[in-house]
HTML snippet that shows the backbone in 3Dmol.js (N, CA, C, O; Angstrom):
<script src="https://3Dmol.org/build/3Dmol-min.js"></script>
<div id="view" style="width:600px;height:400px;position:relative"></div>
<script>
const pdb = `
ATOM      1  N   MET A   1       5.949  -5.622  53.318  1.00  0.00           N
ATOM      2  CA  MET A   1       5.399  -4.764  51.974  1.00  0.00           C
ATOM      3  C   MET A   1       6.277  -3.994  51.342  1.00  0.00           C
ATOM      4  O   MET A   1       6.961  -3.383  52.164  1.00  0.00           O
ATOM      5  N   SER A   2       6.513  -3.795  50.421  1.00  0.00           N
ATOM      6  CA  SER A   2       7.757  -3.022  49.697  1.00  0.00           C
ATOM      7  C   SER A   2       6.937  -1.606  49.385  1.00  0.00           C
ATOM      8  O   SER A   2       5.736  -1.339  49.413  1.00  0.00           O
ATOM      9  N   LYS A   3       8.165  -0.787  49.063  1.00  0.00           N
ATOM     10  CA  LYS A   3       7.952   0.839  49.352  1.00  0.00           C
ATOM     11  C   LYS A   3       6.838   0.957  48.008  1.00  0.00           C
ATOM     12  O   LYS A   3       6.844   0.228  47.017  1.00  0.00           O
ATOM     13  N   VAL A   4       6.112   1.832  48.226  1.00  0.00           N
ATOM     14  CA  VAL A   4       5.034   2.316  47.234  1.00  0.00           C
ATOM     15  C   VAL A   4       5.177   4.099  46.884  1.00  0.00           C
ATOM     16  O   VAL A   4       5.102   5.031  47.684  1.00  0.00           O
ATOM     17  N   ASN A   5       5.392   4.129  45.480  1.00  0.00           N
ATOM     18  CA  ASN A   5       5.478   5.544  45.182  1.00  0.00           C
ATOM     19  C   ASN A   5       4.253   5.871  44.465  1.00  0.00           C
ATOM     20  O   ASN A   5       3.847   5.209  43.510  1.00  0.00           O
ATOM     21  N   THR A   6       3.595   7.029  44.996  1.00  0.00           N
ATOM     22  CA  THR A   6       2.428   7.714  44.346  1.00  0.00           C
ATOM     23  C   THR A   6       2.632   9.112  44.175  1.00  0.00           C
ATOM     24  O   THR A   6       3.250   9.885  44.907  1.00  0.00           O
ATOM     25  N   SER A   7       1.923   9.370  42.922  1.00  0.00           N
ATOM     26  CA  SER A   7       2.373  10.844  42.251  1.00  0.00           C
ATOM     27  C   SER A   7       1.507  11.761  43.277  1.00  0.00           C
ATOM     28  O   SER A   7       0.488  11.370  43.847  1.00  0.00           O
ATOM     29  N   SER A   8       2.009  12.870  43.395  1.00  0.00           N
ATOM     30  CA  SER A   8       1.180  13.962  44.246  1.00  0.00           C
ATOM     31  C   SER A   8      -0.040  14.366  43.623  1.00  0.00           C
ATOM     32  O   SER A   8      -1.039  14.799  44.196  1.00  0.00           O
ATOM     33  N   GLU A   9       0.183  14.128  42.002  1.00  0.00           N
ATOM     34  CA  GLU A   9      -1.560  14.692  41.285  1.00  0.00           C
ATOM     35  C   GLU A   9      -2.383  13.564  41.900  1.00  0.00           C
ATOM     36  O   GLU A   9      -3.384  13.918  42.522  1.00  0.00           O
ATOM     37  N   LEU A  10      -2.086  12.115  41.813  1.00  0.00           N
ATOM     38  CA  LEU A  10      -3.134  11.525  42.230  1.00  0.00           C
ATOM     39  C   LEU A  10      -3.379  11.293  43.726  1.00  0.00           C
ATOM     40  O   LEU A  10      -4.325  10.648  44.180  1.00  0.00           O
ATOM     41  N   MET A  11      -2.363  11.926  44.478  1.00  0.00           N
ATOM     42  CA  MET A  11      -2.731  11.572  45.924  1.00  0.00           C
ATOM     43  C   MET A  11      -3.600  13.014  46.241  1.00  0.00           C
ATOM     44  O   MET A  11      -4.482  12.956  47.098  1.00  0.00           O
ATOM     45  N   SER A  12      -3.395  14.021  45.691  1.00  0.00           N
ATOM     46  CA  SER A  12      -4.486  15.046  45.795  1.00  0.00           C
ATOM     47  C   SER A  12      -5.745  15.022  45.303  1.00  0.00           C
ATOM     48  O   SER A  12      -6.738  15.598  45.748  1.00  0.00           O
ATOM     49  N   LYS A  13      -5.639  14.278  44.299  1.00  0.00           N
ATOM     50  CA  LYS A  13      -7.367  14.141  43.625  1.00  0.00           C
ATOM     51  C   LYS A  13      -8.083  12.965  44.279  1.00  0.00           C
ATOM     52  O   LYS A  13      -9.305  12.844  44.197  1.00  0.00           O
ATOM     53  N   TYR A  14      -7.130  11.908  45.075  1.00  0.00           N
ATOM     54  CA  TYR A  14      -7.947  10.983  45.467  1.00  0.00           C
ATOM     55  C   TYR A  14      -7.530  10.673  47.097  1.00  0.00           C
ATOM     56  O   TYR A  14      -6.397  10.201  47.194  1.00  0.00           O
ATOM     57  N   LYS A  15      -8.179  10.839  48.265  1.00  0.00           N
ATOM     58  CA  LYS A  15      -7.729  10.799  49.291  1.00  0.00           C
ATOM     59  C   LYS A  15      -8.320   9.205  49.884  1.00  0.00           C
ATOM     60  O   LYS A  15      -7.661   8.437  50.585  1.00  0.00           O
ATOM     61  N   GLU A  16      -9.510   9.011  49.463  1.00  0.00           N
ATOM     62  CA  GLU A  16     -10.403   7.602  50.030  1.00  0.00           C
ATOM     63  C   GLU A  16     -10.308   6.835  48.637  1.00  0.00           C
ATOM     64  O   GLU A  16     -10.428   7.260  47.487  1.00  0.00           O
ATOM     65  N   VAL A  17     -10.039   5.496  49.158  1.00  0.00           N
ATOM     66  CA  VAL A  17     -10.313   4.408  47.842  1.00  0.00           C
ATOM     67  C   VAL A  17     -11.386   3.221  48.391  1.00  0.00           C
ATOM     68  O   VAL A  17     -11.633   3.127  49.593  1.00  0.00           O
ATOM     69  N   ILE A  18     -11.877   2.503  47.589  1.00  0.00           N
ATOM     70  CA  ILE A  18     -12.636   1.165  47.873  1.00  0.00           C
ATOM     71  C   ILE A  18     -11.855   0.200  47.352  1.00  0.00           C
ATOM     72  O   ILE A  18     -11.509   0.123  46.173  1.00  0.00           O
ATOM     73  N   LEU A  19     -11.546  -0.615  48.321  1.00  0.00           N
ATOM     74  CA  LEU A  19     -10.892  -2.251  47.997  1.00  0.00           C
ATOM     75  C   LEU A  19     -11.898  -3.166  47.531  1.00  0.00           C
ATOM     76  O   LEU A  19     -12.940  -3.479  48.107  1.00  0.00           O
ATOM     77  N   ALA A  20     -11.423  -3.596  46.315  1.00  0.00           N
ATOM     78  CA  ALA A  20     -11.898  -5.151  45.940  1.00  0.00           C
ATOM     79  C   ALA A  20     -11.130  -6.297  46.370  1.00  0.00           C
ATOM     80  O   ALA A  20      -9.905  -6.349  46.264  1.00  0.00           O
ATOM     81  N   VAL A  21     -12.055  -7.475  46.992  1.00  0.00           N
ATOM     82  CA  VAL A  21     -11.114  -8.371  47.622  1.00  0.00           C
ATOM     83  C   VAL A  21     -11.507  -9.512  46.973  1.00  0.00           C
ATOM     84  O   VAL A  21     -12.655  -9.736  46.587  1.00  0.00           O
ATOM     85  N   TYR A  22     -10.318 -10.420  46.817  1.00  0.00           N
ATOM     86  CA  TYR A  22     -10.745 -11.700  46.060  1.00  0.00           C
ATOM     87  C   TYR A  22      -9.488 -12.814  46.840  1.00  0.00           C
ATOM     88  O   TYR A  22      -8.419 -12.436  47.320  1.00  0.00           O
ATOM     89  N   ILE A  23      -9.886 -13.924  46.795  1.00  0.00           N
ATOM     90  CA  ILE A  23      -9.154 -15.056  46.661  1.00  0.00           C
ATOM     91  C   ILE A  23      -8.845 -15.531  45.191  1.00  0.00           C
ATOM     92  O   ILE A  23      -9.699 -15.664  44.315  1.00  0.00           O
ATOM     93  N   MET A  24      -7.409 -15.780  45.045  1.00  0.00           N
ATOM     94  CA  MET A  24      -6.977 -16.180  43.610  1.00  0.00           C
ATOM     95  C   MET A  24      -5.940 -17.500  43.689  1.00  0.00           C
ATOM     96  O   MET A  24      -4.853 -17.322  44.240  1.00  0.00           O
ATOM     97  N   PHE A  25      -6.147 -18.336  43.345  1.00  0.00           N
ATOM     98  CA  PHE A  25      -4.884 -19.379  43.239  1.00  0.00           C
ATOM     99  C   PHE A  25      -4.265 -19.354  42.127  1.00  0.00           C
ATOM    100  O   PHE A  25      -4.796 -19.017  41.069  1.00  0.00           O
ATOM    101  N   ILE A  26      -2.745 -19.810  42.289  1.00  0.00           N
ATOM    102  CA  ILE A  26      -1.823 -19.972  41.456  1.00  0.00           C
ATOM    103  C   ILE A  26      -1.355 -21.195  42.056  1.00  0.00           C
ATOM    104  O   ILE A  26      -1.065 -21.350  43.242  1.00  0.00           O
ATOM    105  N   ASN A  27      -1.301 -22.135  41.040  1.00  0.00           N
ATOM    106  CA  ASN A  27      -0.795 -23.452  41.438  1.00  0.00           C
ATOM    107  C   ASN A  27      -1.033 -24.128  42.569  1.00  0.00           C
ATOM    108  O   ASN A  27      -0.159 -24.861  43.033  1.00  0.00           O
ATOM    109  N   ASN A  28      -2.446 -23.955  43.272  1.00  0.00           N
ATOM    110  CA  ASN A  28      -3.176 -24.264  44.176  1.00  0.00           C
ATOM    111  C   ASN A  28      -2.425 -23.449  45.832  1.00  0.00           C
ATOM    112  O   ASN A  28      -2.424 -23.815  47.007  1.00  0.00           O
ATOM    113  N   VAL A  29      -1.941 -22.395  45.203  1.00  0.00           N
ATOM    114  CA  VAL A  29      -1.785 -21.502  46.403  1.00  0.00           C
ATOM    115  C   VAL A  29      -2.360 -20.646  46.704  1.00  0.00           C
ATOM    116  O   VAL A  29      -2.381 -19.971  45.675  1.00  0.00           O
ATOM    117  N   PRO A  30      -3.195 -19.836  47.843  1.00  0.00           N
ATOM    118  CA  PRO A  30      -3.914 -19.024  47.788  1.00  0.00           C
ATOM    119  C   PRO A  30      -3.174 -17.488  48.091  1.00  0.00           C
ATOM    120  O   PRO A  30      -2.259 -17.321  48.897  1.00  0.00           O
ATOM    121  N   TYR A  31      -3.780 -16.451  47.270  1.00  0.00           N
ATOM    122  CA  TYR A  31      -3.215 -15.399  47.372  1.00  0.00           C
ATOM    123  C   TYR A  31      -4.597 -14.336  47.887  1.00  0.00           C
ATOM    124  O   TYR A  31      -5.767 -14.697  47.757  1.00  0.00           O
ATOM    125  N   LEU A  32      -4.287 -13.313  48.337  1.00  0.00           N
ATOM    126  CA  LEU A  32      -5.359 -12.364  48.663  1.00  0.00           C
ATOM    127  C   LEU A  32      -4.906 -11.394  47.792  1.00  0.00           C
ATOM    128  O   LEU A  32      -3.747 -10.982  47.741  1.00  0.00           O
ATOM    129  N   PHE A  33      -6.026 -10.959  46.965  1.00  0.00           N
ATOM    130  CA  PHE A  33      -5.731  -9.999  45.650  1.00  0.00           C
ATOM    131  C   PHE A  33      -6.448  -8.754  46.122  1.00  0.00           C
ATOM    132  O   PHE A  33      -7.268  -9.001  47.006  1.00  0.00           O
ATOM    133  N   THR A  34      -6.372  -7.655  45.820  1.00  0.00           N
ATOM    134  CA  THR A  34      -7.021  -6.367  46.091  1.00  0.00           C
ATOM    135  C   THR A  34      -6.737  -5.550  44.680  1.00  0.00           C
ATOM    136  O   THR A  34      -5.800  -5.699  43.896  1.00  0.00           O
ATOM    137  N   ILE A  35      -7.710  -4.759  44.624  1.00  0.00           N
ATOM    138  CA  ILE A  35      -7.688  -3.772  43.606  1.00  0.00           C
ATOM    139  C   ILE A  35      -8.398  -2.351  44.183  1.00  0.00           C
ATOM    140  O   ILE A  35      -9.417  -2.431  44.869  1.00  0.00           O
ATOM    141  N   SER A  36      -7.936  -1.358  43.936  1.00  0.00           N
ATOM    142  CA  SER A  36      -8.388  -0.005  44.713  1.00  0.00           C
ATOM    143  C   SER A  36      -9.059   0.733  43.671  1.00  0.00           C
ATOM    144  O   SER A  36      -8.571   0.996  42.572  1.00  0.00           O
ATOM    145  N   ARG A  37     -10.195   1.046  44.079  1.00  0.00           N
ATOM    146  CA  ARG A  37     -11.235   2.306  43.154  1.00  0.00           C
ATOM    147  C   ARG A  37     -11.012   3.488  43.639  1.00  0.00           C
ATOM    148  O   ARG A  37     -10.982   3.558  44.867  1.00  0.00           O
ATOM    149  N   PRO A  38     -10.829   4.544  42.979  1.00  0.00           N
ATOM    150  CA  PRO A  38     -10.900   4.621  41.447  1.00  0.00           C
ATOM    151  C   PRO A  38      -9.364   4.516  41.134  1.00  0.00           C
ATOM    152  O   PRO A  38      -9.185   4.813  39.953  1.00  0.00           O
ATOM    153  N   ILE A  39      -8.031   4.154  41.865  1.00  0.00           N
ATOM    154  CA  ILE A  39      -6.840   4.557  41.462  1.00  0.00           C
ATOM    155  C   ILE A  39      -6.291   3.491  40.782  1.00  0.00           C
ATOM    156  O   ILE A  39      -5.356   3.718  40.015  1.00  0.00           O
ATOM    157  N   LYS A  40      -6.781   2.158  40.954  1.00  0.00           N
ATOM    158  CA  LYS A  40      -6.538   1.005  40.241  1.00  0.00           C
ATOM    159  C   LYS A  40      -5.144   0.324  40.581  1.00  0.00           C
ATOM    160  O   LYS A  40      -4.296  -0.211  39.867  1.00  0.00           O
ATOM    161  N   PHE A  41      -5.242   0.569  42.067  1.00  0.00           N
ATOM    162  CA  PHE A  41      -3.758   0.029  42.475  1.00  0.00           C
ATOM    163  C   PHE A  41      -3.915  -1.620  42.639  1.00  0.00           C
ATOM    164  O   PHE A  41      -5.039  -1.999  42.969  1.00  0.00           O
ATOM    165  N   ILE A  42      -3.176  -2.354  42.494  1.00  0.00           N
ATOM    166  CA  ILE A  42      -3.214  -3.697  42.904  1.00  0.00           C
ATOM    167  C   ILE A  42      -2.020  -4.356  43.927  1.00  0.00           C
ATOM    168  O   ILE A  42      -0.817  -4.097  43.951  1.00  0.00           O
ATOM    169  N   THR A  43      -2.659  -5.128  44.605  1.00  0.00           N
ATOM    170  CA  THR A  43      -1.911  -5.758  45.741  1.00  0.00           C
ATOM    171  C   THR A  43      -2.225  -7.254  45.343  1.00  0.00           C
ATOM    172  O   THR A  43      -3.239  -7.728  44.831  1.00  0.00           O
ATOM    173  N   VAL A  44      -0.822  -7.964  45.808  1.00  0.00           N
ATOM    174  CA  VAL A  44      -1.479  -9.345  46.050  1.00  0.00           C
ATOM    175  C   VAL A  44      -0.369  -9.862  46.935  1.00  0.00           C
ATOM    176  O   VAL A  44       0.808  -9.525  46.810  1.00  0.00           O
ATOM    177  N   LYS A  45      -0.858 -10.748  47.885  1.00  0.00           N
ATOM    178  CA  LYS A  45      -0.252 -11.285  48.949  1.00  0.00           C
ATOM    179  C   LYS A  45      -0.703 -12.724  49.184  1.00  0.00           C
ATOM    180  O   LYS A  45      -1.868 -13.095  49.327  1.00  0.00           O
ATOM    181  N   MET A  46       0.426 -13.498  49.202  1.00  0.00           N
ATOM    182  CA  MET A  46       0.273 -14.928  49.447  1.00  0.00           C
ATOM    183  C   MET A  46      -0.077 -15.047  50.941  1.00  0.00           C
ATOM    184  O   MET A  46       0.501 -14.462  51.857  1.00  0.00           O
ATOM    185  N   VAL A  47      -1.222 -15.983  51.054  1.00  0.00           N
ATOM    186  CA  VAL A  47      -1.563 -16.451  52.436  1.00  0.00           C
ATOM    187  C   VAL A  47      -1.542 -18.026  52.669  1.00  0.00           C
ATOM    188  O   VAL A  47      -1.924 -18.788  51.781  1.00  0.00           O
ATOM    189  N   LYS A  48      -1.171 -18.393  53.658  1.00  0.00           N
ATOM    190  CA  LYS A  48      -1.156 -19.831  54.161  1.00  0.00           C
ATOM    191  C   LYS A  48      -2.331 -20.455  54.055  1.00  0.00           C
ATOM    192  O   LYS A  48      -2.205 -21.679  54.032  1.00  0.00           O
ATOM    193  N   ASN A  49      -3.381 -20.080  53.985  1.00  0.00           N
ATOM    194  CA  ASN A  49      -4.658 -20.786  54.229  1.00  0.00           C
ATOM    195  C   ASN A  49      -5.654 -19.626  54.083  1.00  0.00           C
ATOM    196  O   ASN A  49      -5.318 -18.443  54.154  1.00  0.00           O
ATOM    197  N   GLN A  50      -6.769 -20.013  53.898  1.00  0.00           N
ATOM    198  CA  GLN A  50      -8.351 -19.343  53.953  1.00  0.00           C
ATOM    199  C   GLN A  50      -9.130 -18.999  55.032  1.00  0.00           C
ATOM    200  O   GLN A  50     -10.224 -18.435  55.007  1.00  0.00           O
ATOM    201  N   ASN A  51      -8.375 -19.445  56.164  1.00  0.00           N
ATOM    202  CA  ASN A  51      -8.878 -19.102  57.464  1.00  0.00           C
ATOM    203  C   ASN A  51      -9.289 -17.717  57.702  1.00  0.00           C
ATOM    204  O   ASN A  51      -8.757 -16.825  57.041  1.00  0.00           O
ATOM    205  N   GLN A  52     -10.192 -17.442  58.588  1.00  0.00           N
ATOM    206  CA  GLN A  52     -10.561 -16.093  58.760  1.00  0.00           C
ATOM    207  C   GLN A  52      -9.697 -15.088  59.628  1.00  0.00           C
ATOM    208  O   GLN A  52      -9.795 -13.868  59.502  1.00  0.00           O
ATOM    209  N   ALA A  53      -8.835 -15.718  60.525  1.00  0.00           N
ATOM    210  CA  ALA A  53      -7.803 -15.154  61.223  1.00  0.00           C
ATOM    211  C   ALA A  53      -6.712 -14.644  60.122  1.00  0.00           C
ATOM    212  O   ALA A  53      -6.280 -13.492  60.149  1.00  0.00           O
ATOM    213  N   THR A  54      -6.290 -15.650  59.110  1.00  0.00           N
ATOM    214  CA  THR A  54      -5.253 -15.518  58.228  1.00  0.00           C
ATOM    215  C   THR A  54      -5.633 -14.354  57.395  1.00  0.00           C
ATOM    216  O   THR A  54      -4.816 -13.485  57.089  1.00  0.00           O
ATOM    217  N   LEU A  55      -6.768 -14.340  57.061  1.00  0.00           N
ATOM    218  CA  LEU A  55      -7.376 -13.522  55.974  1.00  0.00           C
ATOM    219  C   LEU A  55      -7.253 -11.893  56.695  1.00  0.00           C
ATOM    220  O   LEU A  55      -6.841 -10.930  56.048  1.00  0.00           O
ATOM    221  N   ILE A  56      -7.618 -11.826  57.897  1.00  0.00           N
ATOM    222  CA  ILE A  56      -7.909 -10.451  58.384  1.00  0.00           C
ATOM    223  C   ILE A  56      -6.451  -9.853  58.674  1.00  0.00           C
ATOM    224  O   ILE A  56      -6.277  -8.645  58.510  1.00  0.00           O
ATOM    225  N   VAL A  57      -5.256 -10.788  59.162  1.00  0.00           N
ATOM    226  CA  VAL A  57      -3.837 -10.522  59.184  1.00  0.00           C
ATOM    227  C   VAL A  57      -3.483  -9.827  57.985  1.00  0.00           C
ATOM    228  O   VAL A  57      -3.094  -8.659  58.009  1.00  0.00           O
ATOM    229  N   ALA A  58      -3.618 -10.579  56.814  1.00  0.00           N
ATOM    230  CA  ALA A  58      -3.099 -10.244  55.505  1.00  0.00           C
ATOM    231  C   ALA A  58      -3.934  -8.789  54.912  1.00  0.00           C
ATOM    232  O   ALA A  58      -3.291  -7.917  54.329  1.00  0.00           O
ATOM    233  N   PHE A  59      -5.070  -8.695  55.089  1.00  0.00           N
ATOM    234  CA  PHE A  59      -5.954  -7.648  54.609  1.00  0.00           C
ATOM    235  C   PHE A  59      -5.477  -6.613  55.562  1.00  0.00           C
ATOM    236  O   PHE A  59      -5.395  -5.507  55.027  1.00  0.00           O
ATOM    237  N   ASN A  60      -5.127  -6.645  56.857  1.00  0.00           N
ATOM    238  CA  ASN A  60      -4.953  -5.182  57.698  1.00  0.00           C
ATOM    239  C   ASN A  60      -3.467  -4.868  57.065  1.00  0.00           C
ATOM    240  O   ASN A  60      -3.323  -3.676  56.790  1.00  0.00           O
ATOM    241  N   GLN A  61      -2.441  -5.629  56.808  1.00  0.00           N
ATOM    242  CA  GLN A  61      -1.124  -5.481  56.316  1.00  0.00           C
ATOM    243  C   GLN A  61      -1.230  -4.826  54.727  1.00  0.00           C
ATOM    244  O   GLN A  61      -0.251  -4.225  54.285  1.00  0.00           O
ATOM    245  N   ILE A  62      -2.337  -4.961  53.987  1.00  0.00           N
ATOM    246  CA  ILE A  62      -2.561  -4.393  52.929  1.00  0.00           C
ATOM    247  C   ILE A  62      -3.271  -2.986  53.384  1.00  0.00           C
ATOM    248  O   ILE A  62      -2.771  -1.935  52.983  1.00  0.00           O
ATOM    249  N   ARG A  63      -3.977  -2.972  53.891  1.00  0.00           N
ATOM    250  CA  ARG A  63      -4.784  -1.568  54.437  1.00  0.00           C
ATOM    251  C   ARG A  63      -3.604  -0.703  54.892  1.00  0.00           C
ATOM    252  O   ARG A  63      -3.468   0.460  54.510  1.00  0.00           O
ATOM    253  N   SER A  64      -2.861  -1.248  55.624  1.00  0.00           N
ATOM    254  CA  SER A  64      -1.578  -0.309  56.427  1.00  0.00           C
ATOM    255  C   SER A  64      -0.705   0.041  55.209  1.00  0.00           C
ATOM    256  O   SER A  64      -0.121   1.088  55.492  1.00  0.00           O
ATOM    257  N   THR A  65      -0.369  -0.364  54.010  1.00  0.00           N
ATOM    258  CA  THR A  65      -0.009   0.057  53.156  1.00  0.00           C
ATOM    259  C   THR A  65      -0.478   1.290  52.617  1.00  0.00           C
ATOM    260  O   THR A  65       0.138   2.355  52.584  1.00  0.00           O
ATOM    261  N   TYR A  66      -1.945   0.982  52.079  1.00  0.00           N
ATOM    262  CA  TYR A  66      -2.643   2.523  51.851  1.00  0.00           C
ATOM    263  C   TYR A  66      -2.289   3.527  52.620  1.00  0.00           C
ATOM    264  O   TYR A  66      -1.805   4.550  52.135  1.00  0.00           O
ATOM    265  N   GLN A  67      -2.494   3.360  53.992  1.00  0.00           N
ATOM    266  CA  GLN A  67      -2.513   4.322  54.958  1.00  0.00           C
ATOM    267  C   GLN A  67      -1.168   5.062  55.117  1.00  0.00           C
ATOM    268  O   GLN A  67      -1.004   6.270  55.289  1.00  0.00           O
ATOM    269  N   LYS A  68      -0.187   4.035  55.019  1.00  0.00           N
ATOM    270  CA  LYS A  68       1.185   4.631  55.132  1.00  0.00           C
ATOM    271  C   LYS A  68       1.511   6.004  53.973  1.00  0.00           C
ATOM    272  O   LYS A  68       2.092   7.068  54.186  1.00  0.00           O
ATOM    273  N   VAL A  69       0.915   5.501  52.785  1.00  0.00           N
ATOM    274  CA  VAL A  69       1.123   6.758  51.397  1.00  0.00           C
ATOM    275  C   VAL A  69      -0.114   7.771  51.608  1.00  0.00           C
ATOM    276  O   VAL A  69      -0.040   8.797  50.932  1.00  0.00           O
ATOM    277  N   GLY A  70      -1.206   7.640  52.421  1.00  0.00           N
ATOM    278  CA  GLY A  70      -2.128   8.518  52.940  1.00  0.00           C
ATOM    279  C   GLY A  70      -3.404   8.284  52.296  1.00  0.00           C
ATOM    280  O   GLY A  70      -4.187   9.230  52.216  1.00  0.00           O
ATOM    281  N   TYR A  71      -3.746   7.063  51.789  1.00  0.00           N
ATOM    282  CA  TYR A  71      -4.886   6.632  51.439  1.00  0.00           C
ATOM    283  C   TYR A  71      -5.763   6.221  52.559  1.00  0.00           C
ATOM    284  O   TYR A  71      -5.243   5.691  53.540  1.00  0.00           O
ATOM    285  N   LYS A  72      -6.979   6.402  52.512  1.00  0.00           N
ATOM    286  CA  LYS A  72      -8.061   5.655  53.549  1.00  0.00           C
ATOM    287  C   LYS A  72      -8.633   4.965  52.722  1.00  0.00           C
ATOM    288  O   LYS A  72      -8.830   5.322  51.560  1.00  0.00           O
ATOM    289  N   ALA A  73      -8.971   3.906  53.199  1.00  0.00           N
ATOM    290  CA  ALA A  73      -9.935   2.683  52.623  1.00  0.00           C
ATOM    291  C   ALA A  73     -11.273   2.811  53.344  1.00  0.00           C
ATOM    292  O   ALA A  73     -11.438   2.521  54.529  1.00  0.00           O
ATOM    293  N   VAL A  74     -12.284   3.305  52.457  1.00  0.00           N
ATOM    294  CA  VAL A  74     -13.680   3.801  53.029  1.00  0.00           C
ATOM    295  C   VAL A  74     -14.591   2.589  52.741  1.00  0.00           C
ATOM    296  O   VAL A  74     -15.733   2.615  53.200  1.00  0.00           O
ATOM    297  N   ASP A  75     -14.297   1.835  52.224  1.00  0.00           N
ATOM    298  CA  ASP A  75     -15.163   0.546  51.924  1.00  0.00           C
ATOM    299  C   ASP A  75     -14.491  -0.641  51.549  1.00  0.00           C
ATOM    300  O   ASP A  75     -13.266  -0.594  51.433  1.00  0.00           O
ATOM    301  N   VAL A  76     -15.022  -1.566  51.366  1.00  0.00           N
ATOM    302  CA  VAL A  76     -14.536  -2.983  50.827  1.00  0.00           C
ATOM    303  C   VAL A  76     -15.591  -3.705  50.128  1.00  0.00           C
ATOM    304  O   VAL A  76     -16.713  -3.777  50.629  1.00  0.00           O
ATOM    305  N   LEU A  77     -15.353  -4.171  49.165  1.00  0.00           N
ATOM    306  CA  LEU A  77     -16.149  -4.959  48.127  1.00  0.00           C
ATOM    307  C   LEU A  77     -15.473  -6.456  48.481  1.00  0.00           C
ATOM    308  O   LEU A  77     -14.272  -6.720  48.516  1.00  0.00           O
ATOM    309  N   ALA A  78     -16.564  -7.323  48.724  1.00  0.00           N
ATOM    310  CA  ALA A  78     -15.961  -8.873  48.810  1.00  0.00           C
ATOM    311  C   ALA A  78     -17.194  -9.642  48.767  1.00  0.00           C
ATOM    312  O   ALA A  78     -18.304  -9.227  49.102  1.00  0.00           O
ATOM    313  N   ASP A  79     -16.853 -11.000  48.250  1.00  0.00           N
ATOM    314  CA  ASP A  79     -17.826 -11.943  48.534  1.00  0.00           C
ATOM    315  C   ASP A  79     -18.242 -12.458  49.548  1.00  0.00           C
ATOM    316  O   ASP A  79     -17.674 -12.087  50.575  1.00  0.00           O
ATOM    317  N   ASN A  80     -19.208 -13.347  49.678  1.00  0.00           N
ATOM    318  CA  ASN A  80     -19.569 -13.865  50.918  1.00  0.00           C
ATOM    319  C   ASN A  80     -18.568 -14.769  51.756  1.00  0.00           C
ATOM    320  O   ASN A  80     -18.795 -15.006  52.943  1.00  0.00           O
ATOM    321  N   GLN A  81     -17.483 -15.250  51.113  1.00  0.00           N
ATOM    322  CA  GLN A  81     -16.311 -15.702  51.952  1.00  0.00           C
ATOM    323  C   GLN A  81     -15.766 -14.937  52.746  1.00  0.00           C
ATOM    324  O   GLN A  81     -15.105 -15.461  53.643  1.00  0.00           O
ATOM    325  N   PHE A  82     -15.862 -13.394  52.683  1.00  0.00           N
ATOM    326  CA  PHE A  82     -15.382 -12.778  53.605  1.00  0.00           C
ATOM    327  C   PHE A  82     -16.447 -12.289  54.461  1.00  0.00           C
ATOM    328  O   PHE A  82     -16.184 -11.215  55.002  1.00  0.00           O
ATOM    329  N   GLU A  83     -17.368 -12.699  54.676  1.00  0.00           N
ATOM    330  CA  GLU A  83     -18.540 -12.387  55.420  1.00  0.00           C
ATOM    331  C   GLU A  83     -18.279 -12.366  56.966  1.00  0.00           C
ATOM    332  O   GLU A  83     -19.198 -12.111  57.744  1.00  0.00           O
TER     333      GLU A  83
END
`;
const viewer = $3Dmol.createViewer("view");
viewer.addModel(pdb, "pdb");
viewer.setStyle({}, {cartoon: {color: "spectrum"}});
viewer.zoomTo();
viewer.render();
</script>
């Protein structure tokens, strides 16, 4: 993951985020797409397939990015594919 710059004002106002998670396809290649509420930060990660283990690894990498800059993901919104 690349370096993430966040403003101190945003960090002081929001410590917790809710992640909305989707799978999107670009040229038949699956990507794990997240958007965080309320800060509206978007991440996109290419995944090899939609297997549960693959998605868990990719999601944990994204969640780690949030943790590194001080945000805590307190909830995840997803459809039944992520059940």
